[in-house]
Backbone as JSON Lines, residues from 0, in Angstrom:
{"i":0,"aa":"M","n":[0.85,-1.19,0.0],"ca":[0.0,0.0,0.0],"c":[0.9,1.25,0.0]}
{"i":1,"aa":"D","n":[0.69,2.16,-0.97],"ca":[1.46,3.4,-0.94],"c":[0.7,4.44,-0.12]}
{"i":2,"aa":"S","n":[1.32,5.61,0.05],"ca":[0.72,6.64,0.91],"c":[-0.65,7.08,0.43]}
{"i":3,"aa":"N","n":[-0.83,7.21,-0.9],"ca":[-2.14,7.63,-1.42],"c":[-3.21,6.58,-1.16]}
{"i":4,"aa":"E","n":[-2.84,5.29,-1.28],"ca":[-3.79,4.22,-0.98],"c":[-4.18,4.26,0.5]}
{"i":5,"aa":"Y","n":[-3.2,4.55,1.35],"ca":[-3.48,4.68,2.78],"c":[-4.51,5.78,3.02]}
{"i":6,"aa":"Y","n":[-4.28,6.95,2.4],"ca":[-5.21,8.07,2.61],"c":[-6.58,7.8,1.99]}
{"i":7,"aa":"N","n":[-6.61,7.03,0.9],"ca":[-7.91,6.64,0.34],"c":[-8.67,5.77,1.33]}
{"i":8,"aa":"Q","n":[-7.96,4.82,1.94],"ca":[-8.6,3.87,2.86],"c":[-9.02,4.53,4.18]}
{"i":9,"aa":"Y","n":[-8.19,5.46,4.67],"ca":[-8.45,6.05,5.98],"c":[-8.82,7.53,5.9]}
{"i":10,"aa":"A","n":[-9.36,7.95,4.76],"ca":[-9.63,9.37,4.5],"c":[-10.49,10.01,5.59]}
{"i":11,"aa":"S","n":[-11.58,9.35,5.96],"ca":[-12.5,9.98,6.92],"c":[-11.86,10.14,8.3]}
{"i":12,"aa":"I","n":[-11.05,9.16,8.7],"ca":[-10.35,9.24,9.99],"c":[-9.33,10.36,9.95]}
{"i":13,"aa":"Y","n":[-8.55,10.41,8.87],"ca":[-7.53,11.46,8.73],"c":[-8.19,12.84,8.71]}
{"i":14,"aa":"F","n":[-9.3,12.95,7.99],"ca":[-10.04,14.21,7.92],"c":[-10.42,14.68,9.33]}
{"i":15,"aa":"E","n":[-11.04,13.78,10.1],"ca":[-11.49,14.14,11.46],"c":[-10.32,14.53,12.36]}
{"i":16,"aa":"N","n":[-9.17,13.86,12.18],"ca":[-8.01,14.12,13.04],"c":[-7.27,15.41,12.7]}
{"i":17,"aa":"T","n":[-7.49,15.94,11.5],"ca":[-6.68,17.1,11.08],"c":[-7.48,18.35,10.74]}
{"i":18,"aa":"V","n":[-8.76,18.22,10.46],"ca":[-9.53,19.35,9.92],"c":[-9.61,20.54,10.88]}
{"i":19,"aa":"N","n":[-9.53,20.29,12.18],"ca":[-9.67,21.38,13.15],"c":[-8.35,21.78,13.83]}
{"i":20,"aa":"L","n":[-7.23,21.25,13.35],"ca":[-5.95,21.63,13.94],"c":[-5.66,23.1,13.65]}
{"i":21,"aa":"D","n":[-5.08,23.79,14.62],"ca":[-4.76,25.21,14.46],"c":[-3.31,25.37,14.01]}
{"i":22,"aa":"V","n":[-3.13,25.81,12.77],"ca":[-1.77,26.03,12.25],"c":[-1.57,27.51,11.89]}
{"i":23,"aa":"T","n":[-2.27,28.39,12.6],"ca":[-2.17,29.83,12.38],"c":[-0.72,30.29,12.46]}
{"i":24,"aa":"H","n":[0.04,29.72,13.42],"ca":[1.44,30.12,13.61],"c":[2.31,29.77,12.4]}
{"i":25,"aa":"L","n":[1.84,28.89,11.52],"ca":[2.56,28.56,10.29],"c":[2.03,29.38,9.12]}
{"i":26,"aa":"I","n":[0.73,29.62,9.11],"ca":[0.1,30.35,8.01],"c":[0.52,31.83,8.0]}
{"i":27,"aa":"E","n":[0.64,32.44,9.19],"ca":[0.94,33.88,9.26],"c":[2.27,34.26,8.59]}
{"i":28,"aa":"P","n":[3.37,33.54,8.82],"ca":[4.61,33.92,8.12],"c":[4.48,33.81,6.6]}
{"i":29,"aa":"F","n":[3.75,32.8,6.13],"ca":[3.53,32.59,4.69],"c":[2.71,33.73,4.1]}
{"i":30,"aa":"T","n":[1.59,34.05,4.73],"ca":[0.69,35.07,4.16],"c":[1.25,36.48,4.29]}
{"i":31,"aa":"S","n":[2.25,36.67,5.15],"ca":[2.86,38.0,5.27],"c":[3.55,38.42,3.97]}
{"i":32,"aa":"Y","n":[3.83,37.45,3.1],"ca":[4.46,37.73,1.8],"c":[3.43,37.88,0.67]}
{"i":33,"aa":"L","n":[2.16,37.66,0.98],"ca":[1.13,37.66,-0.07],"c":[0.33,38.95,-0.08]}
{"i":34,"aa":"E","n":[-0.01,39.4,-1.28],"ca":[-0.86,40.58,-1.41],"c":[-2.32,40.14,-1.39]}
{"i":35,"aa":"E","n":[-3.2,41.09,-1.19],"ca":[-4.63,40.82,-1.19],"c":[-5.04,40.15,-2.5]}
{"i":36,"aa":"G","n":[-5.83,39.08,-2.39],"ca":[-6.33,38.39,-3.58],"c":[-5.31,37.54,-4.31]}
{"i":37,"aa":"A","n":[-4.15,37.3,-3.68],"ca":[-3.08,36.51,-4.31],"c":[-3.56,35.1,-4.64]}
{"i":38,"aa":"S","n":[-2.92,34.5,-5.64],"ca":[-3.24,33.12,-6.03],"c":[-2.38,32.15,-5.22]}
{"i":39,"aa":"V","n":[-3.04,31.18,-4.59],"ca":[-2.36,30.23,-3.7],"c":[-2.69,28.81,-4.13]}
{"i":40,"aa":"L","n":[-1.64,27.98,-4.23],"ca":[-1.81,26.55,-4.46],"c":[-1.6,25.82,-3.14]}
{"i":41,"aa":"D","n":[-2.61,25.08,-2.7],"ca":[-2.49,24.22,-1.52],"c":[-2.11,22.83,-2.04]}
{"i":42,"aa":"L","n":[-0.82,22.54,-1.96],"ca":[-0.25,21.33,-2.55],"c":[-0.29,20.19,-1.54]}
{"i":43,"aa":"G","n":[-1.2,19.25,-1.75],"ca":[-1.41,18.19,-0.77],"c":[-2.34,18.71,0.3]}
{"i":44,"aa":"C","n":[-3.52,19.13,-0.13],"ca":[-4.45,19.86,0.75],"c":[-5.08,19.01,1.83]}
{"i":45,"aa":"G","n":[-5.02,17.67,1.71],"ca":[-5.6,16.81,2.74],"c":[-7.07,17.13,2.97]}
{"i":46,"aa":"S","n":[-7.41,17.5,4.2],"ca":[-8.8,17.77,4.57],"c":[-9.35,19.05,3.94]}
{"i":47,"aa":"G","n":[-8.46,19.91,3.45],"ca":[-8.89,21.2,2.92],"c":[-8.9,22.28,3.99]}
{"i":48,"aa":"R","n":[-8.42,21.94,5.17],"ca":[-8.39,22.88,6.31],"c":[-7.72,24.2,5.94]}
{"i":49,"aa":"D","n":[-6.52,24.12,5.38],"ca":[-5.77,25.35,5.08],"c":[-6.33,26.05,3.84]}
{"i":50,"aa":"S","n":[-6.83,25.29,2.89],"ca":[-7.48,25.89,1.71],"c":[-8.63,26.78,2.15]}
{"i":51,"aa":"L","n":[-9.43,26.28,3.09],"ca":[-10.58,27.06,3.58],"c":[-10.1,28.32,4.3]}
{"i":52,"aa":"T","n":[-9.04,28.2,5.08],"ca":[-8.47,29.37,5.75],"c":[-8.04,30.42,4.73]}
{"i":53,"aa":"F","n":[-7.33,29.97,3.69],"ca":[-6.87,30.9,2.64],"c":[-8.06,31.54,1.91]}
{"i":54,"aa":"L","n":[-9.08,30.75,1.64],"ca":[-10.29,31.29,1.0],"c":[-10.92,32.38,1.87]}
{"i":55,"aa":"N","n":[-11.01,32.1,3.16],"ca":[-11.61,33.06,4.1],"c":[-10.76,34.32,4.25]}
{"i":56,"aa":"M","n":[-9.48,34.23,3.9],"ca":[-8.59,35.39,3.93],"c":[-8.65,36.18,2.62]}
{"i":57,"aa":"G","n":[-9.42,35.68,1.66],"ca":[-9.61,36.41,0.42],"c":[-8.67,36.02,-0.71]}
{"i":58,"aa":"Y","n":[-7.95,34.92,-0.55],"ca":[-7.03,34.48,-1.61],"c":[-7.75,33.64,-2.66]}
{"i":59,"aa":"D","n":[-7.18,33.61,-3.85],"ca":[-7.68,32.79,-4.96],"c":[-6.99,31.43,-4.83]}
{"i":60,"aa":"V","n":[-7.72,30.42,-4.39],"ca":[-7.12,29.15,-3.98],"c":[-7.34,28.03,-4.99]}
{"i":61,"aa":"T","n":[-6.26,27.33,-5.3],"ca":[-6.32,26.07,-6.04],"c":[-5.85,24.99,-5.07]}
{"i":62,"aa":"A","n":[-6.64,23.95,-4.9],"ca":[-6.29,22.87,-3.98],"c":[-6.11,21.58,-4.76]}
{"i":63,"aa":"L","n":[-5.09,20.81,-4.38],"ca":[-4.92,19.49,-5.0],"c":[-4.38,18.5,-4.0]}
{"i":64,"aa":"D","n":[-4.64,17.23,-4.27],"ca":[-4.15,16.17,-3.41],"c":[-3.97,14.91,-4.24]}
{"i":65,"aa":"G","n":[-3.08,14.03,-3.78],"ca":[-2.81,12.79,-4.48],"c":[-3.8,11.68,-4.18]}
{"i":66,"aa":"S","n":[-4.61,11.86,-3.14],"ca":[-5.6,10.85,-2.75],"c":[-6.98,11.28,-3.23]}
{"i":67,"aa":"E","n":[-7.6,10.41,-4.0],"ca":[-8.93,10.72,-4.55],"c":[-9.97,10.93,-3.45]}
{"i":68,"aa":"E","n":[-9.91,10.1,-2.41],"ca":[-10.87,10.23,-1.31],"c":[-10.67,11.53,-0.53]}
{"i":69,"aa":"M","n":[-9.41,11.91,-0.32],"ca":[-9.15,13.18,0.36],"c":[-9.65,14.34,-0.49]}
{"i":70,"aa":"C","n":[-9.49,14.25,-1.8],"ca":[-9.99,15.3,-2.7],"c":[-11.5,15.47,-2.52]}
{"i":71,"aa":"S","n":[-12.21,14.35,-2.44],"ca":[-13.67,14.4,-2.27],"c":[-14.06,15.09,-0.97]}
{"i":72,"aa":"L","n":[-13.4,14.7,0.13],"ca":[-13.72,15.29,1.43],"c":[-13.34,16.77,1.47]}
{"i":73,"aa":"A","n":[-12.17,17.1,0.9],"ca":[-11.73,18.51,0.88],"c":[-12.67,19.35,0.03]}
{"i":74,"aa":"S","n":[-13.17,18.78,-1.04],"ca":[-14.09,19.49,-1.92],"c":[-15.39,19.83,-1.19]}
{"i":75,"aa":"I","n":[-15.9,18.88,-0.42],"ca":[-17.11,19.11,0.37],"c":[-16.84,20.19,1.43]}
{"i":76,"aa":"H","n":[-15.67,20.12,2.07],"ca":[-15.32,21.04,3.15],"c":[-15.11,22.48,2.66]}
{"i":77,"aa":"T","n":[-14.54,22.62,1.45],"ca":[-14.16,23.95,0.96],"c":[-15.08,24.5,-0.12]}
{"i":78,"aa":"D","n":[-15.88,23.62,-0.73],"ca":[-16.71,23.98,-1.88],"c":[-15.85,24.33,-3.1]}
{"i":79,"aa":"L","n":[-14.62,23.81,-3.13],"ca":[-13.72,23.98,-4.28],"c":[-13.73,22.71,-5.12]}
{"i":80,"aa":"D","n":[-13.42,22.85,-6.4],"ca":[-13.14,21.67,-7.23],"c":[-11.68,21.29,-6.97]}
{"i":81,"aa":"V","n":[-11.47,20.32,-6.1],"ca":[-10.12,19.93,-5.7],"c":[-9.53,19.01,-6.77]}
{"i":82,"aa":"L","n":[-8.34,19.36,-7.23],"ca":[-7.68,18.58,-8.29],"c":[-7.07,17.31,-7.72]}
{"i":83,"aa":"H","n":[-7.33,16.18,-8.38],"ca":[-6.68,14.92,-8.01],"c":[-5.44,14.79,-8.87]}
{"i":84,"aa":"M","n":[-4.27,14.95,-8.25],"ca":[-3.02,14.97,-9.02],"c":[-1.85,14.57,-8.13]}
{"i":85,"aa":"Q","n":[-0.9,13.84,-8.7],"ca":[0.34,13.51,-8.0],"c":[1.28,14.71,-8.13]}
{"i":86,"aa":"Y","n":[2.1,14.93,-7.12],"ca":[2.98,16.1,-7.12],"c":[3.94,16.1,-8.31]}
{"i":87,"aa":"E","n":[4.38,14.91,-8.69],"ca":[5.33,14.81,-9.81],"c":[4.67,15.15,-11.15]}
{"i":88,"aa":"D","n":[3.33,15.23,-11.17],"ca":[2.6,15.58,-12.4],"c":[2.24,17.06,-12.48]}
{"i":89,"aa":"L","n":[2.69,17.85,-11.52],"ca":[2.44,19.3,-11.54],"c":[2.91,19.88,-12.86]}
{"i":90,"aa":"D","n":[2.08,20.69,-13.49],"ca":[2.47,21.29,-14.77],"c":[1.85,22.67,-14.91]}
{"i":91,"aa":"F","n":[2.31,23.6,-14.07],"ca":[1.85,24.98,-14.12],"c":[3.06,25.86,-14.43]}
{"i":92,"aa":"E","n":[2.83,26.96,-15.11],"ca":[3.93,27.87,-15.41],"c":[3.61,29.28,-14.91]}
{"i":93,"aa":"E","n":[4.33,29.7,-13.87],"ca":[4.19,31.03,-13.27],"c":[2.73,31.42,-13.09]}
{"i":94,"aa":"V","n":[2.03,30.61,-12.3],"ca":[0.59,30.79,-12.06],"c":[0.31,31.28,-10.64]}
{"i":95,"aa":"F","n":[1.15,30.9,-9.68],"ca":[0.82,31.11,-8.27],"c":[1.75,32.11,-7.59]}
{"i":96,"aa":"D","n":[1.14,32.94,-6.73],"ca":[1.91,33.88,-5.9],"c":[2.42,33.17,-4.65]}
{"i":97,"aa":"G","n":[1.74,32.11,-4.26],"ca":[2.16,31.34,-3.1],"c":[1.85,29.87,-3.29]}
{"i":98,"aa":"I","n":[2.75,29.02,-2.84],"ca":[2.51,27.57,-2.85],"c":[2.73,27.07,-1.43]}
{"i":99,"aa":"W","n":[1.73,26.37,-0.93],"ca":[1.68,25.9,0.46],"c":[1.72,24.37,0.45]}
{"i":100,"aa":"A","n":[2.76,23.8,1.04],"ca":[2.9,22.34,1.11],"c":[3.12,21.94,2.57]}
{"i":101,"aa":"C","n":[2.04,21.99,3.33],"ca":[2.1,21.71,4.77],"c":[1.97,20.21,5.0]}
{"i":102,"aa":"A","n":[3.05,19.59,5.46],"ca":[3.05,18.17,5.82],"c":[2.7,17.25,4.65]}
{"i":103,"aa":"S","n":[2.93,17.7,3.42],"ca":[2.57,16.86,2.27],"c":[3.79,16.27,1.57]}
{"i":104,"aa":"L","n":[4.89,17.0,1.51],"ca":[6.07,16.48,0.8],"c":[6.83,15.44,1.62]}
{"i":105,"aa":"V","n":[6.38,15.18,2.85],"ca":[7.0,14.16,3.7],"c":[6.91,12.77,3.08]}
{"i":106,"aa":"H","n":[5.95,12.58,2.18],"ca":[5.73,11.25,1.61],"c":[6.51,11.01,0.32]}
{"i":107,"aa":"L","n":[7.27,12.0,-0.12],"ca":[8.11,11.8,-1.31],"c":[9.41,11.12,-0.91]}
{"i":108,"aa":"E","n":[9.88,10.21,-1.75],"ca":[11.21,9.67,-1.51],"c":[12.22,10.79,-1.74]}
{"i":109,"aa":"K","n":[13.32,10.75,-1.0],"ca":[14.27,11.86,-1.04],"c":[14.77,12.17,-2.44]}
{"i":110,"aa":"E","n":[14.95,11.14,-3.25],"ca":[15.45,11.4,-4.62],"c":[14.38,12.05,-5.5]}
{"i":111,"aa":"E","n":[13.11,11.99,-5.08],"ca":[12.02,12.6,-5.85],"c":[11.84,14.09,-5.55]}
{"i":112,"aa":"L","n":[12.29,14.52,-4.38],"ca":[12.04,15.9,-3.95],"c":[12.6,16.95,-4.92]}
{"i":113,"aa":"P","n":[13.86,16.84,-5.38],"ca":[14.37,17.88,-6.29],"c":[13.53,18.05,-7.56]}
{"i":114,"aa":"E","n":[13.02,16.97,-8.12],"ca":[12.2,17.07,-9.33],"c":[10.88,17.79,-9.04]}
{"i":115,"aa":"V","n":[10.28,17.51,-7.9],"ca":[9.04,18.19,-7.52],"c":[9.33,19.67,-7.22]}
{"i":116,"aa":"L","n":[10.47,19.95,-6.6],"ca":[10.85,21.35,-6.35],"c":[11.02,22.13,-7.65]}
{"i":117,"aa":"K","n":[11.54,21.48,-8.68],"ca":[11.65,22.13,-10.01],"c":[10.27,22.53,-10.51]}
{"i":118,"aa":"K","n":[9.31,21.64,-10.34],"ca":[7.94,21.91,-10.8],"c":[7.29,23.01,-9.97]}
{"i":119,"aa":"I","n":[7.6,23.03,-8.68],"ca":[7.09,24.09,-7.8],"c":[7.68,25.44,-8.22]}
{"i":120,"aa":"S","n":[8.97,25.45,-8.48],"ca":[9.63,26.68,-8.93],"c":[9.0,27.2,-10.22]}
{"i":121,"aa":"K","n":[8.75,26.3,-11.15],"ca":[8.14,26.67,-12.43],"c":[6.73,27.23,-12.23]}
{"i":122,"aa":"A","n":[6.0,26.69,-11.27],"ca":[4.61,27.1,-11.02],"c":[4.51,28.44,-10.3]}
{"i":123,"aa":"L","n":[5.59,28.83,-9.59],"ca":[5.59,30.07,-8.81],"c":[5.87,31.28,-9.69]}
{"i":124,"aa":"N","n":[5.14,32.34,-9.46],"ca":[5.45,33.62,-10.09],"c":[6.76,34.15,-9.53]}
{"i":125,"aa":"P","n":[7.52,34.95,-10.29],"ca":[8.7,35.61,-9.72],"c":[8.28,36.43,-8.5]}
{"i":126,"aa":"G","n":[9.05,36.33,-7.43],"ca":[8.7,37.0,-6.18],"c":[7.75,36.2,-5.33]}
{"i":127,"aa":"G","n":[7.27,35.05,-5.85],"ca":[6.32,34.22,-5.13],"c":[6.95,33.54,-3.92]}
{"i":128,"aa":"I","n":[6.09,33.11,-3.0],"ca":[6.55,32.5,-1.75],"c":[6.12,31.03,-1.69]}
{"i":129,"aa":"F","n":[7.0,30.2,-1.15],"ca":[6.75,28.76,-1.05],"c":[7.01,28.32,0.38]}
{"i":130,"aa":"Y","n":[6.03,27.62,0.96],"ca":[6.18,27.06,2.31],"c":[6.1,25.55,2.22]}
{"i":131,"aa":"M","n":[7.0,24.88,2.92],"ca":[6.92,23.42,3.05],"c":[7.3,23.02,4.46]}
{"i":132,"aa":"S","n":[6.71,21.91,4.92],"ca":[7.11,21.36,6.21],"c":[7.35,19.86,6.05]}
{"i":133,"aa":"V","n":[8.4,19.4,6.7],"ca":[8.78,17.99,6.66],"c":[9.18,17.55,8.07]}
{"i":134,"aa":"H","n":[9.18,16.25,8.29],"ca":[9.62,15.72,9.58],"c":[11.11,16.0,9.78]}
{"i":135,"aa":"K","n":[11.46,16.35,11.01],"ca":[12.87,16.53,11.37],"c":[13.41,15.2,11.86]}
{"i":136,"aa":"G","n":[14.57,14.8,11.35],"ca":[15.19,13.55,11.77],"c":[16.0,12.93,10.66]}
{"i":137,"aa":"D","n":[16.29,11.64,10.8],"ca":[17.12,10.98,9.79],"c":[16.51,9.67,9.3]}
{"i":138,"aa":"F","n":[15.22,9.47,9.57],"ca":[14.54,8.24,9.15],"c":[14.02,8.37,7.73]}
{"i":139,"aa":"E","n":[14.04,7.26,7.01],"ca":[13.42,7.19,5.69],"c":[12.87,5.79,5.51]}
{"i":140,"aa":"G","n":[11.55,5.69,5.32],"ca":[10.93,4.38,5.15],"c":[9.46,4.4,5.53]}
{"i":141,"aa":"L","n":[8.91,3.2,5.74],"ca":[7.48,3.07,6.03],"c":[7.17,3.16,7.53]}
{"i":142,"aa":"I","n":[6.14,3.93,7.85],"ca":[5.58,3.98,9.2],"c":[4.07,3.83,9.03]}
{"i":143,"aa":"N","n":[3.5,2.8,9.64],"ca":[2.05,2.56,9.53],"c":[1.56,2.63,8.08]}
{"i":144,"aa":"Q","n":[2.23,1.92,7.2],"ca":[1.85,1.78,5.78],"c":[2.04,3.04,4.94]}
{"i":145,"aa":"R","n":[2.65,4.07,5.51],"ca":[2.93,5.29,4.74],"c":[4.43,5.52,4.71]}
{"i":146,"aa":"Y","n":[4.9,6.02,3.57],"ca":[6.32,6.33,3.41],"c":[6.6,7.72,3.98]}
{"i":147,"aa":"F","n":[7.67,7.83,4.75],"ca":[8.09,9.13,5.3],"c":[9.57,9.33,5.05]}
{"i":148,"aa":"A","n":[9.94,10.57,4.75],"ca":[11.34,10.97,4.66],"c":[11.56,12.11,5.64]}
{"i":149,"aa":"E","n":[12.54,11.94,6.53],"ca":[12.88,12.99,7.49],"c":[14.15,13.7,7.03]}
{"i":150,"aa":"Y","n":[14.29,14.94,7.47],"ca":[15.41,15.78,7.03],"c":[16.02,16.53,8.21]}
{"i":151,"aa":"S","n":[17.27,16.94,8.01],"ca":[17.92,17.88,8.94],"c":[17.91,19.25,8.27]}
{"i":152,"aa":"K","n":[18.14,20.3,9.06],"ca":[18.23,21.65,8.49],"c":[19.34,21.71,7.44]}
{"i":153,"aa":"K","n":[20.47,21.11,7.78],"ca":[21.63,21.12,6.87],"c":[21.28,20.46,5.54]}
{"i":154,"aa":"E","n":[20.57,19.34,5.62],"ca":[20.17,18.6,4.42],"c":[19.23,19.43,3.53]}
{"i":155,"aa":"L","n":[18.26,20.09,4.16],"ca":[17.32,20.93,3.39],"c":[18.05,22.09,2.72]}
{"i":156,"aa":"K","n":[18.96,22.72,3.47],"ca":[19.73,23.85,2.9],"c":[20.53,23.39,1.69]}
{"i":157,"aa":"K","n":[21.13,22.2,1.8],"ca":[21.94,21.67,0.7],"c":[21.08,21.41,-0.54]}
{"i":158,"aa":"I","n":[19.88,20.88,-0.34],"ca":[18.96,20.64,-1.47],"c":[18.6,21.97,-2.12]}
{"i":159,"aa":"M","n":[18.31,22.98,-1.31],"ca":[17.88,24.28,-1.84],"c":[19.0,25.01,-2.58]}
{"i":160,"aa":"E","n":[20.25,24.68,-2.26],"ca":[21.38,25.29,-2.97],"c":[21.37,24.95,-4.46]}
{"i":161,"aa":"K","n":[20.69,23.87,-4.82],"ca":[20.6,23.45,-6.22],"c":[19.62,24.33,-7.0]}
{"i":162,"aa":"F","n":[18.93,25.23,-6.29],"ca":[17.93,26.1,-6.92],"c":[18.33,27.55,-6.71]}
{"i":163,"aa":"P","n":[19.16,28.09,-7.62],"ca":[19.65,29.46,-7.44],"c":[18.54,30.51,-7.44]}
{"i":164,"aa":"E","n":[17.38,30.14,-8.0],"ca":[16.25,31.08,-8.03],"c":[15.53,31.17,-6.68]}
{"i":165,"aa":"F","n":[15.86,30.25,-5.75],"ca":[15.22,30.22,-4.44],"c":[16.07,30.96,-3.4]}
{"i":166,"aa":"E","n":[15.41,31.77,-2.6],"ca":[16.08,32.41,-1.46],"c":[15.36,31.97,-0.19]}
{"i":167,"aa":"I","n":[16.11,31.34,0.71],"ca":[15.53,30.9,1.98],"c":[15.26,32.13,2.84]}
{"i":168,"aa":"K","n":[14.0,32.32,3.19],"ca":[13.61,33.44,4.05],"c":[13.61,33.03,5.52]}
{"i":169,"aa":"D","n":[13.27,31.77,5.78],"ca":[13.26,31.28,7.16],"c":[13.27,29.76,7.15]}
{"i":170,"aa":"L","n":[13.91,29.2,8.15],"ca":[13.95,27.75,8.35],"c":[13.9,27.53,9.85]}
{"i":171,"aa":"W","n":[12.79,26.95,10.34],"ca":[12.61,26.84,11.77],"c":[11.96,25.51,12.14]}
{"i":172,"aa":"T","n":[12.07,25.17,13.42],"ca":[11.55,23.91,13.95],"c":[10.31,24.18,14.81]}
{"i":173,"aa":"T","n":[9.31,23.31,14.65],"ca":[8.12,23.39,15.5],"c":[7.76,22.0,16.0]}
{"i":174,"aa":"D","n":[7.02,21.96,17.1],"ca":[6.48,20.71,17.61],"c":[5.21,20.37,16.84]}
{"i":175,"aa":"D","n":[4.85,19.1,16.85],"ca":[3.62,18.65,16.19],"c":[2.41,19.24,16.91]}
{"i":176,"aa":"V","n":[1.5,19.85,16.16],"ca":[0.33,20.51,16.77],"c":[-0.67,19.52,17.35]}
{"i":177,"aa":"R","n":[-0.51,18.24,17.04],"ca":[-1.43,17.24,17.6],"c":[-1.11,16.9,19.05]}
{"i":178,"aa":"G","n":[0.05,17.36,19.54],"ca":[0.39,17.2,20.95],"c":[0.53,15.77,21.42]}
{"i":179,"aa":"K","n":[1.07,14.9,20.58],"ca":[1.25,13.49,20.97],"c":[2.44,13.37,21.93]}
{"i":180,"aa":"S","n":[2.46,12.29,22.71],"ca":[3.54,12.1,23.68],"c":[4.88,11.81,22.99]}
{"i":181,"aa":"D","n":[4.85,11.13,21.84],"ca":[6.08,10.83,21.11],"c":[6.34,11.98,20.11]}
{"i":182,"aa":"Q","n":[6.4,13.17,20.64],"ca":[6.43,14.42,19.89],"c":[7.33,14.41,18.66]}
{"i":183,"aa":"Q","n":[6.72,14.44,17.5],"ca":[7.44,14.57,16.24],"c":[7.72,16.05,16.01]}
{"i":184,"aa":"Q","n":[8.95,16.37,15.68],"ca":[9.27,17.76,15.35],"c":[9.23,17.94,13.84]}
{"i":185,"aa":"W","n":[8.91,19.16,13.44],"ca":[8.79,19.51,12.02],"c":[9.78,20.6,11.67]}
{"i":186,"aa":"L","n":[10.33,20.49,10.47],"ca":[11.12,21.58,9.89],"c":[10.22,22.35,8.95]}
{"i":187,"aa":"N","n":[10.2,23.65,9.11],"ca":[9.38,24.54,8.29],"c":[10.3,25.42,7.47]}
{"i":188,"aa":"L","n":[10.03,25.49,6.19],"ca":[10.9,26.22,5.28],"c":[10.07,27.22,4.49]}
{"i":189,"aa":"L","n":[10.52,28.46,4.5],"ca":[9.86,29.53,3.76],"c":[10.85,30.05,2.73]}
{"i":190,"aa":"I","n":[10.47,29.95,1.47],"ca":[11.37,30.27,0.36],"c":[10.7,31.25,-0.58]}
{"i":191,"aa":"Q","n":[11.47,32.23,-1.05],"ca":[10.95,33.16,-2.04],"c":[11.67,32.95,-3.36]}
{"i":192,"aa":"K","n":[10.89,32.93,-4.44],"ca":[11.48,32.83,-5.78],"c":[11.94,34.23,-6.18]}
{"i":193,"aa":"K","n":[13.2,34.33,-6.56],"ca":[13.75,35.64,-6.92],"c":[13.09,36.18,-8.19]}
{"i":194,"aa":"N","n":[13.0,37.51,-8.26],"ca":[12.43,38.17,-9.45],"c":[13.35,38.02,-10.66]}
């Protein structure tokens, strides 16, 4: 079972566990770079929680997810036509002022990340802002039938050096908002595409 099959099978449980989580502390740094009515891609929208927040803030939102079942639930939650698409199939050219990938790129194998970052760069307008969060650590493999790749700050910086058009605006660590006892830490990366 791959990660998308997992989310298809457990979509309603995942939706209930994540739809009401408060990630305002992550959204605010991202939106501080966006102008009123900016176009935002929610890449791996899951429940649609953040898409709805962006819509309520007045942004023009495109939401997509790799799991068909999550797309259906997110569509009901946001009233958006959520695109069912794998990240490696992204094919937009300078369309978005902001791209938001909260806890979604964790399921890419490490060798796949640079190719997806190329597509993200292509999809971003010059001056656009990109947010991503990944697990902090050194593990790579399956956990509960889902693939996860963990990173260090040094590792993320090294990957981003391959993209001269990207400028790292911030790289910080946060605790998991679900407040579990086996606290998973997250690396949050805010990147601006140079003009």
